[in-house]
N, C-alpha and C positions, 0 to 999 in steps of 0.2 A: 566551460560551464561547471559549476560546483556540483559535487555529489551530495552535499548536505542541504536539507530543507531549511529555508529561511524561517525566522520567527513568525512572519506573516503567513507563510504557507502552513506551518504547524498549527497555528490558530484556526485557519480556515478548514483544514482537514479534521481537526478535533471537533469543530462545530458541526461539520457535515456528517461525521460518523457518530455524533452524540457522545464522544469520549469513550466509546466501547470498542473492544477488539472485534474487527469484522469477521474474524475466523472462529471465535468461540463465544463472544458476547461478554467476556470479563472486562473489568475496567482496563483501559489502555494506558500504557506507560511510554509507548514509543510510536514513531511513525515508520512504517515499513515501505520499502520500495517494492511494489508488486512485481515488476520486472527488475530483478536484482541489478545492482550497480555493475557486478561482474559480467553481466550479459548486455550491458549498454543502457540500462535503465537510468533515466534522468531523475533529478530531484525537482519534480514539479507536481502540482496538485493532481494531475491526471494519472500519476504513477504512485501516489502515496495513499496509504490507508492507516487507520489506527490499529495498533496491535499490542497485545500483552507481551511481556518478555518471553514467556514460555512458547507462545506460538511463533514469535519471530525467530527464536533459536531453533525450534523444531522444523521450520520451513526449509532449512538447508538440506535436510535428509528426506524431505517430502515435497520437493519443489513443484512437481506437476499438480498435486492436490491444492497446494496453497496458491499457486499462480492462477489456477482456474477459479478458485473461490474469490480471489482478489479482483480478477477481471470482471466476474459476474457482479460483484458488489459495485464496482465503478460504473458499470453499465446501468445497474438499477438506480444509481444516484444521478444518472443523466450525464456522466462524464464522457467525453469523446475518447474512445479507445481505438479508433481507426489506426493510430500511429503504431499500435502493437502488432499489426499484421506482419511486420518484417521480422518478428521474433519467432 
């Protein structure tokens, strides 16, 4: 399975998140893996959120905070997050 989001997934995620960073509300430039690839996070809609570059880079040193915020956002959007229980 690829670690990169497909163009279709990117479009769907940008539409779902209104093109705004789910972490700070700024215009998004990237799709972030909520559960990072290094931790086994997959490139699928249920694990992707819009992010600005600043938040996506900052996430590495503040993982717990951003992981929590991302998961709550996905839950709020009605995404199935039950697969994250193993992380």
